[in-house]
Steps between C-alpha positions, in 0.01 A plus 500: 500500500247353765428137559160537347628684191765226434246232557276675237777546257590128527139403460406702197821413312458128585136517396571665161780255412305193621191592302720512181661172614162328548374607151818366340495181714126415413566551139819299499341214705247453205782482249711272732203254533435497131845455390665306783204293624340418834756233590804735438342786700432236778860399502605866530276548800638184661864599441437835662349329796804280526719798494283660776592188706870533427475876590415389844877505553455881499352441840347840539826684495369790297200565739729485797746742334206730421397493874862580604530808257202688632689645799827599328306662213299694748824603674684555159772271608686426182772297656243251665306491160803398308576234768156352482486504113838350489412234746196426281720463194726261703212277571328520168802398300534185712131423463551546121763247496278248695225566251737417206605168662146400604364577149774297319410205738118550436561502118625140516146393614321699232458173288283359781321807606386582134470151360119555441544799279559504115732801514851434417723464820778724340237782464385456859868509635570812284191681640577399850866643463352820358267546793783404737742765366237769545485410868882476539553846347302642796717312758825614354420841359154637601485471871563877538122546414412426856648847595274664254193319649592582859564860403153539337658523151361162384337692213841526331534133497148442382558737202799311382367149583156539322644687202750213426246229552243661288770527232562128552134399460473714190808349340383143591167569333671624188727192475215256548285678235760540240759226565295233681819400696475399860876522539498870408221546754718337776813700389315829572403350844865451549645843387255766608585460865857624415355825373303545827807438712715740294250792524427424871860525602546806301192679668628380840848647447330831399262516794749385773839610386644431842394133488792260490440220236803303587461515880736254685302309765764428768466272792434801715209605282347156530536509876327842511201363314425205704149635584438521124602139459267403768210666316601325185500164662139571638390626158615176342221325667238766374635467156455127495138557627423763244629269222300200601178710527531677165773329292410135515158509331636460155736222616202308664276538193798393266561190724141393573303617177709610177712782347219632292296572811785709633461719198116519558551603862785719391266718295283565815820561705626731247196730529483464879878571555476799273194645688673416819821671398297803366316552832847442678664751287269764632681436832837503353747653741279447806728247655780759507253758630390271784863414565578862541192555722597212727861642533346817638317286763183716526248241620184704432610597151591132434158362612313786292693424188445117549122551501516736205689241295254220600194722405657580159606136427143380582350756269720416207501133562124491543428696171760290316365171615137583398617607149718189462204278596260678260740548202747206508320241281415768236856611496640152459258433210579823330869471551591138412181321445209323674693154504746656769201556752529317829232440752327776705622338824859542392432870418350553850802328660750707303303823586500401863881438489534849326311675774703337779821601327386853503358552847805333654741752364463767797588240748792370288638851453502577877647158578784570260540854650540357845714205378272252664611169349544284826188296434696247295243228575212682331614469134594134559155436633345694205704286260402169653129618514516624134671174364275255687174663408610583146612145412205345681235733321667485155463123509142518617379811313749580226647838438290698737647283786840669463344837577286379773825385679651841439210691644470279815875554578479881439194542712666304794842678491459817296168633616507373851855448639688787331270784621528339844876492486523864375273649763658296781869544413504800281233763567450356848140579533208267581415267219141557562549848320608316178212255494246781568639698204541201273146369561364853454663534154380149401143596615516817302613312188236229532226769553621687181492162313140439626370839393675493161353149407161612628505793270656297220166316479342818375784590271538346161825569314469381137847401372640320205807276507766761416775661699352846482162375618655309785698819621184711480318225707783492760523878514121534583529217757815656651341836537189375668671266737804724583246783582301281733821368663649839523193635691497215737883549572472867567197442733645210695881486465708750686819382323331588161402842616851564621631400173274737313614787729864415432452513132297818518780660711758383250312633199439831682867532578579430137279777381654749743 
């Protein structure tokens, strides 16, 4: 099966399962807020952010291993694959032990961290342990999934993962509605990951019968993988930068404002993260495809695919950003009520972050494929910029200040430095080519926005406050804007035209 075919298969399966997951998640969030309260949901969000911090100990090992697997998978070198996966397990199990020790130490400080909450300390500790065990299972038993992802079979993992967690959310809703017991809710949070790991390992054994699950990582194996260890050390800095930029928002809001506000922001983040994931699922498997492409080392093909991915990302991110801006407030009101609405400025900031997260992905995919992690200073600078501006602006402006800090740090490092680094050290082509292409696509997007809003003055869409009416409104808006944007891209973007030719060739081949 071709790279494009595998990418499309990963994409449509991921899309279907994630749409189901989103529906269940939105319905369950409403039930959770009604039965558990804003403060409890805020504490859940804070605990997950704390675990993200502890997971910095993973230090990007998984990403480095994924990069190392592309070549042996391309060469069908099963011995090398076993060695790399075995080495991954060796590292992950030690990280898991560190995570246990660090978590036990952290629990000692919970009475001080959560002294402002009215929730029982015992309940908070039980919840934290449940979330912690879910993480530990992946470290000790689920690390083989990186082989699936690198081999463009990530759809298998997604099928199992989303099915199990849809089951979890459904059962959690049932226990809250019929039993009104938070401990049952946490117990389900604890035990469903065991089902996931059991099904995942069973599928991996069937898919890769030659894979050695109890591979012995000797001193010689560790010596042969010194380059991999070097990549891991470099990635550790990027892991820290990524967490500070995306994982500290809830912690800062919890510290400088209050736990309930974490829940309010969490509602917005839930929608944004799901839409972000939904768009990203469309590209599920592209990292492995890019890794395989780079392994072939055809420079012209690499450059062509890069701009095809950029054009498609811009198209999807532009359409999604407009729909989010237009429909977000109505969706919040219909979903959980008008009292959970936040300011329009916060919405604009979150949509901006969403857009940046989308259009950065092609650069990130190629950086990972080339293994370009030597710029260890960049994530540290990003972290410092983010923390300084977020804390300063949250004191001066409130909640929106956190997101302003995130935007500033991402523009400087993500949108300016990382493309420069990729083109200089990976693609090894003049940076001016990137900036011409990037500015072109930004100009096309802004021109499409201008024409759409100009036409919108003459278009009146009468809607009532209902989900069906909102969906109809967004559908009409989406069709109009995407048509305008599509035409502009076809006319002015060579990457978009090449992408359409690729899809046309793929469909024509399928028919024959």
